[in-house]
C-alpha positions in Angstrom: 0.0 -0.1 0.0 1.3 3.5 -0.9 1.1 5.9 2.0 0.2 9.4 1.1 1.3 12.3 3.3 -1.3 15.5 3.1 -1.7 18.3 5.1 -4.8 20.0 6.3 -5.6 22.9 8.9 -8.1 23.3 11.6 -10.7 25.9 11.1 -12.3 28.5 13.3 -14.9 25.8 14.5 -12.7 23.1 15.0 -13.1 21.4 11.6 -10.3 19.7 9.3 -11.0 19.1 5.9 -9.7 15.6 4.8 -7.8 16.1 1.7 -9.6 15.2 -1.8 -7.0 12.4 -2.7 -7.5 10.8 0.8 -11.4 10.9 0.4 -11.4 9.4 -3.1 -9.2 6.5 -2.1 -10.8 5.5 0.9 -13.9 6.5 -0.6 -15.3 8.9 1.8 -18.2 11.0 0.3 -20.0 13.9 1.8 -21.7 12.7 5.0 -19.3 9.7 6.0 -19.2 9.4 9.5 -16.0 9.0 11.4 -15.1 8.0 14.9 -12.2 10.1 16.3 -9.8 8.7 19.1 -7.4 11.2 21.0 -4.3 9.2 21.4 -2.3 11.8 23.2 -2.0 15.3 23.0 -0.4 15.5 19.6 -2.0 12.5 17.9 -5.5 11.7 17.1 -6.7 8.6 14.9 -9.8 8.7 12.7 -11.5 5.8 11.4 -14.6 5.5 8.9 -17.6 4.3 11.1 -19.8 1.8 9.2 -23.3 1.8 10.9 -24.2 -1.7 8.8 -21.2 -3.3 10.2 -22.2 -2.3 13.9 -25.6 -3.2 13.5 -24.5 -6.6 12.2 -22.2 -7.1 15.1 -25.0 -6.3 17.7 -27.4 -8.8 15.9 -24.7 -11.4 16.2 -24.2 -10.5 19.6 -27.8 -10.7 20.5 -28.2 -14.0 18.8 -25.1 -15.6 20.6 -26.7 -14.3 24.0 -30.3 -15.7 22.9 -28.7 -19.1 22.2 -27.1 -19.2 25.8 -29.8 -17.6 28.0 -33.7 -17.4 27.8 -35.5 -14.4 27.7 -36.7 -14.8 31.4 -33.3 -15.3 32.6 -31.9 -12.1 30.7 -34.8 -10.0 32.3 -34.1 -11.5 35.9 -30.7 -10.8 35.4 -31.1 -7.1 34.4 -33.7 -6.8 37.5 -31.2 -8.1 39.8 -28.3 -5.7 38.6 -30.6 -2.7 38.8 -31.3 -3.5 42.6 -27.5 -3.1 43.3 
C-alpha cells in the first residue's frame, strides 16, 4: 500500500478537511461518519464508521446471547443488577 501524506488545517469551528485524494481513495463521500480517538495531546486517529457493520455485530451478539440464555433469565439478571 502506498502511503500518501497530506496536510490540512483546523478551522475556526474545529473542523479539519480531509484532503480530496484521501477521500477518493477511501472512498469517503460527503456525509461519511468517522469515529475520532485522541491518542495523546499530539495524535488523533480517525476511522470510517460503518453503521451497517456495527448493527450486524450487535445482531450477532444478541443471537449468541439468546442461544445461551432464555429471555426470562436475561430479564431476571437485568432486574437483579438494577437493584445493586
